[in-house]
N, C-alpha and C positions, 0 to 999 in steps of 0.2 A: 096520184097517177103520174107516170113518167113516160116520156117519148124517146125511144132510142131506135137504132137500126143495127141489124147484124151484118150489113154489107161489109165485105172484107176483100181487099186486094191481095192476091197471093204473092208470095215472096219472089217468085220468078218475074212477075210483072213489075214489082217494086225495083228489082235489080235493073230491069230494062229502063225504067223511068230514071233512076239515078245515073245510069250510064249515059242516057241522052243528055241530062243536065251537065254532067261532067264534060262531055264532048263539046257542048255548046257554050260553056262558061266563058271561053276566050272571045266568043262572038259578042256576048253581052258586054264584056270588058271594052271591046272596040266600038260598041254602039255609041254614036255621037250624041251630043245633047239635042240637036234638032231631030234626030231619029227617035230619041227617047220621048220627046214631046209628041211626036206622031203616035207612038205607042199609047201614051197617056190619053190623047184625044180619042183614039179609037176605043180604048177601054171605057172612057167616060160615056161615049155614045152608046156603047153596048150595055153599060150599066143602066142607062135610061131605058133602053129597050126591054130589059128584063126586070125592071124594078117592080112592076105590078105582080108578076108571077112570083118573084122573090118574096115580096111582102105577104102575099096570099099564103105561101107555104109556111112562113113563120107564124102567121096568125093561126092557121089550122093546127100547127104543132103545139101552140100555147093556149089553145082554147079561147081565142079572141074572135069575136064577130068581125069579119073583114070590112063590114059596112058601118061599124060603130066608130065613134070618135076615138076610142081607145086604140083602134088599128093604126092611127097616126103615130103612135109610139113606135111601132115596128117600121114604119116608113122612115122616121127620123133616125132610129138606131141602126138602120140597115142601109138601104141605097142612098139616102140623103147624106149621111155621114161619109159614105164612100165617095160620092160625087164631089162633095166639098173638098175632101182630102186630095183627090186627083187634081182638081182645078188649082188648089193652092200649090201643089208640087209643080204643075205646069208653069205657074207664075214665077216660081223660084228658078226653074230651069231656063225660062226665057231671059232671066238675068244672069245666066251662066252659073247658077248655083250660089250666087252671091246677092240675093235680093235684100236690099237695105230695109230694115224694119222702120216703122214710122218714127221711132224715137229710141235712142240709147242714152242712158244716164249712168252715173256712178253714185253709189251710196257713200256715206261718210267713211266707211272702211275700205273704200276703193272697189267694192264689188260691182260688176257691171250688171245692169238690168235693161232688157230690151222690151219695149212696149210693142206688142204684136197684134193687138186688137183694141179698137177698130183700126183697120188697115187703110181706110180711105173714107171719103165723104159718105158714100152710100152705106158703108158699114156703120158709120156714126149714127145714121138714122135707123138702120135695122136693129142695131144693138144699143138703143138709146140709154146712155148712162153706164153702159158696161165698159170695162177695161180689163185687159189681160196682159200679163208680163211673163217673160222667161228670165229667170235669174241665172247668171253663170256661176260656175264654181268659183269660190274666192281665189283670187290670184290668176284667174284665166281671162284672157281677152275674148271678146265676143266674135271669134272667128267662125266662119261658116263654110259649109260645102267642101269638106276636106277631100272627098273622093273626086270632086271636080277641079280641085287645085293641084292635087298630087296624083301620081300614077299608083293605083292600088290593084292588086291581083284579085280577080273575081273568084269567089269560093262557092261551094254548094252548101246551102243552108237548109236545115230542117225546121219547119214550123209545125209545132203541135197545137192544133187549133182549139179555140175556146168553144164551149157548147152553149153559151148563154146569150150572147149578143152577136147578131149575124154579121155586123160590119167589122168585128175585131179581126177575124182572119184575113179579110180583104185588105184592111189597113196595115196589118202586119206584113202582108205580101208587098204592098207599096213601099213600106219602110225598108224592107230587105233589098228590094231591087233598086229603088231609085234614091235611097238615102245611104245605103251601105254597100252598093255594088255587088250584091249576091244574086245568084240564081237560086230558086227555092223549090223544095218539094213540101207540100202541105199534107199532113195527115188530118183529115176532118175528124172532129170529135163525134163519137157515136150519137151524142144527144141531138146534134143538128147536122148530121151527115147529109140530110136532105138538101142542105144549102150548097153542097159540092157542085151540083149541076149548074146552079145559077152563078157560082163563082167562075166555073169553067166557061160559061157563056159570056160573062162580063169581061173576063180577062183572056178571051179566046186568042188574041194576037200573041200574047206571051206564051200560051200553051202551044200554039201552032209552031212557034219558032224554038220550042224546047228550052224556054227560060223559066217555065213554071210547070210543075207536075202536081197532080192531085190524087191522093190515094186514101183508102178507107180501112178502118179496122180498130181493134181495141188495144189492150195492154201489150199483147204479144207482137203486134205490128209495130207499136211504138217502140218497144224494146229492140226489135230487129233494126229499125231505122236508126235509133240512137247509137247503136254499136256498129253500124255499117261503115266500112273503112273509107268510103268515098263521101260520106257526110262529114263536113269540116266544121260547121258551127250549128248550134241548136238554139231555137227560141221557143220558150214554153209560156203559154197562158193557162193558168189553172191554179192549183193549190200548192203550198210549200210542201205538203206531204207527197204530192206527185213528183215534185222536183227532187226531194230527198230519196224517193224510191228509185228514180232514174240514176241519180249521181252516187248515192251511198249504199243502196241495196234494198231489196224488197222486204226484209224482216228487220225488226227493231235491233236484234242482236248484231246483224250484219252492219247496220248503220252505225251503231255505237262503236263497233270494232274498227270499221274503216275510218270513222272520224277521229278516233283516238290515234290511229296510225297515219292520219292525213293521207289516205290512200283511196281516192274516189275511183269508182269503177268506170266512170266516163270522164275523160280529161279534156275533151274538146271545149272550146270557148262556148259558154252558155249565157244567153240573156233571158230574162224572165219577168213576167208580171203575175204575181202570186196572191193577190187579194189583200185584205186589210179589215181590221175591226174599226170601221170608220166612226170617229167621234164627231158630234155636233156640239160646239161650244157656244153657249148662250150667254152673252155678256149682259149683266144686269143694267137696267136703265128704266126710264119712265115711258111706258108704252101705252098707247091708246087701246081701247077694246078691239078696234079693227086691226091694229098692229099685231096684237096677240093672235087674232084669228088668222091673219095672213101668214105669219111665221109658223104657227102651228100647222097650217095647211102645207107649208113648204117642208117642214119636218116629216109630216105624214107621207107626203109624196115621195120623199127620198127612200122611204121604206117600201111603198107600194109599187114603185116603178119596176117593170119587168118581174112582177110577183116577188120582188126582193132578191132575185137571183142575179145580183150585181156585186162586183167586188167593192163598189163604192156605196152600197146601200147604207143609210144611216143605221147604226147599231147601238151607239152609246150616246145618250142625251145628257149633257153636262150642264147643270145650272148651279147658281150660287144659293147657299142656304139662307143668306141674309137678304136676298132679293124679295122685296115686298110683294111682287107679283108672281113669285115662283109657283105657288099652288094654283093660281088662276091660269098660268101658262100650261102647266102640266095637264090640267083639266081640259084646256082647249085642244091640246095634242090628242088626248084620248078621244075627245068628241070628233075631231076631224078624221082621225084614223078609223074610228068606228063607222064613219059615214062612207068610207070607200069600200065598194063591193069586194069581197074576197076573190082571189084569182086562182086559176088552176096551178097546183104545185107540180109543174111539168119536169122539174129538174130532179134526177135520181138522188135518193138519200135524204130528201127534204124532211120526210116524216121522222126518220131516225134522228136527224140533227135537232129537229124541234123537240122530240121527246127527251133528248139529253138535257135541253134547257129546262123543260118542265120538271124533270127529276131533281135537278139541282136547286130550282127556285119555286117552292110551293106557293109563293105569293104571286106567281104569274097571273096575268089577267087577260085571257083570250077575249077578243072583242066580237067573235062570232062563233058559230058551231064548227067544230073540226069534223072533217069527213075523210075518207080515203083519198079524195082528190083535192082536198083543201087543207092548207095550213093557215089557220086564222091569224090575222094581225094580232100580236100579243105584246103587252107592256109588262115589263118586270120592274116594279118600283123598288126603291131602297136597296140598290146594289152597292155594296161597300166599295169605296175608291181605293182598294188596296192591291198591292202587287200580287200577282198569281190568281186573282179572281177569275173564275171560269168565263163569265160574260165579257170580260175585258181582254181575254186571250184566245178565245175560240170564235172563229168566224162562223156566224150562224148560217148564212146563205139561205135564209128563210125569214118570214116576216116578224122578227123579234126586235124589240127596242128596249134596251136596259136604261133605266133612269138612275143617274148618279148625282149626288149633291156634294158640292165642294164648300167647305167652310170659308165663306168670304162675304163681305158686306158691300164692298165698293168695286167698281169696274177695274181699277188698277190692280187691286188685290186679287180679284178673280182672274184677270188675264195672266198674271204671274203664276198663280197656282194651277190654273187650268192647262197652261202650256206645259208646265212641269209634269202634271198628271198625264197628259196625252203623250208626251215624249217618253216617259219612263214607265208607265203602268198599263198602257193600252197597246195591244199587239199590232204591229204593222206600221209602215211608213209611206203608204201609197196616197191616202187621201184624208182630208180633214175639212170640215165646214165650220165657219165662225159667223155668228149672227150678232150684229151690233147696230143699235139705232143711230140715226143721223146726229143727234145732239151729243150723245155719248162719244161717238166717233170724233166729232169736232173737238170736244173738250179734252179728250185723252188721245190725241193724234200720235204723240210720241210713244205712249205706252202701247198703242195698237201696232205701231210700226215695229217696236221691239218684239212684240209677240209674234208677228208674222215672220220676222227675221229668225226668231228662235225656234219656231215650229219645224221639226224635222220630218217633213212630209214632202213627197214629190209633187203633189197637187193640193192647193189650198184655195178654198172658195170663201170669199168675204161677202156675206149676204146672198150667196148663190151656191147652189148644190155643186159640190166638186165634180160630180158626174158631167156637168156641162163642159168642163175642161177637156174631157174626152172628145166631145163633138167639135170643139173649135178647130182642132187640127193644126193651127199655127202655134199652139202651145205644145209642150212636151207631155208625154204620158209615161209614167214609170215611178218606181220607188225612189225615195230619197237616197242619194249615193252613200255607199259605205258598207252595205251588207256583204258578208263573206259567203263563200260556197258552203261552209259548214254551218253558218247561221244566216240563212238566206232571207228570212223575213218576207217582205213583200216583193222581193226580187232584185234584179240587177239590170241596169241599162234602161233605155227609153225608146219609144217609138213616136210616130206622128211627126212633130217637130218640122213643119214644112219649111221653116227658114234654114234648116240644116245647121243649127248651132252645134259646134263640135263638143263643147263641154258644159252642158246645162246642169244646173243644180235642182231647180224646181220651177213650177209654174204657179202663178197666183192670179186669180180672177176676182174682180170686184164688180158689184152691182148695187144699185140703189136699195135702200132698206125696204122700200115698197116697189117692187118691180111692176112695170106696166108696159104693155098689156100682160095678161096671164102667161107666165112662162110655159114653154112646151113640156116641161117635166112635171107640171102640176097635174095630179090625178083628176082634178076637177075641171080641166080644160074641156069646154063644151064643143069646140070646133077644131080639134087637133087634126082630124083626118083632112078636113078642108084646108087648113093651114099648111099641112105637110105637102099636099099636092101642089100648092102654089110655091112652097119653099124649094121643092125639088127642081122645078123649072128655073127658079131664081139662082140657086146654087150652081146649076150647070153653066150658066152664062149670065152673071148679074147685070142688071140694067135698071135705069130709072123707070123705064116703062113697066118692068115686072114688079118693082117694089110695092106699088099700091095694092096689088093683089095679095101679097104676103101680109101687109099691114092690115088691110080690111078683114082678112080671114082671121088674123090674130086678135083683132078687136072683138070678134064674135066669140072669143074664148071665155 
């Protein structure tokens, strides 16, 4: 079952919208930092006002009971993420666009690393044991807020919105306007075009003053916008196939011919976030039975979150062949995943993508019944760790987990081989998760550090699902730098980045091996809705008075 809308904005109205943006771009360029803070505060207040309706619409579209604990997932992935992002940008602008991070250090090679979470004492308690860093590109100083240090001309940006997570387009708007000094026209994705009215209400001050326009439509509207002469930059969230159709042509022959001639049909600057076959690297160690269950539950939750319609859903589970607990862990993953109720396959094409995996892997193990509305969570054991393997190169975007075994007996050997495998044989550079127990981490601290340094991913989670890095907001979100227009991979550029670092390379988040209380992304969270309601109030205006409500609700998870 899929949910889409046929709502379409006609080309005449699109022209008017772009003309308004073009005429008002100099006004945005002249908007002072204090005025921008006022806009942000107004947008935050309006996001709070529309949050319940926003979340209800998302739940209804995805077949989620809005009174269930699972509905908290849509609160967190929608208005709460947006509110947090707005507030963090306000903090940065209050410091003139140069908010000092809690800590900046240099690695042995001279590379700068900024610790961005926890940002203060209250976050140290809220995110107990968590830590997040932004690594700068080697040779680059940790400079910040270029658009607030130097005069930059405002341009008209096109944002082609994502259809899966409701906060993506909102946070893309915030990045374009407040981090890059653009005005923006958003084309809502047909899958969640219903979110357009809530985005318009939340960001009404920006719409009112012609700094933001929202339009609707499918491929033809997208093509018209991309080729419009007054559109100066483009941001795409979607698939690399969509990117290549826009840049290189609609047919395979067109794309091959244009790439060979280095003649793209769209030459405007393009940034993009285009997905990933996300690997989960499980470092061998000596785990207790409860450790096995906890981490199996974390792996299963990365697949089940948002019905697996995430660019960071776990897709390749990598373990060591010589790990004494390998079979026990894989059995635990199967057990935990099977225990999660299947979800509505709301995103178009899910059944076809799923069937393509079944056709190639007859050993696939569906864990529940398949129906027209359900793609069952499915394990694919014994996937060869070889270059070109389908499961390693095709983003499933449905509930499929490929199991890969690497020939290794020790943690150091596994780290070396798993990093090489992930970098060289798994498609994409957006996200990677690595699980390592506390004792192994202490024993092989240097080897782990080398592995993190060597992983060519834009977001890396150590004992924490890399999807959490999307939520943090103070971290960056985007592919590892270096993709080209002709070989775009997971995309180019970055968003979020509330500290406004000019040249980030990647973000790395760390969490305890056994996170407590139950993390918000765990499918087994029993009080996610209650926790989310407390968290929304907290993120809008953090205080010590509001913290106990969040903590108590989380403890009931």
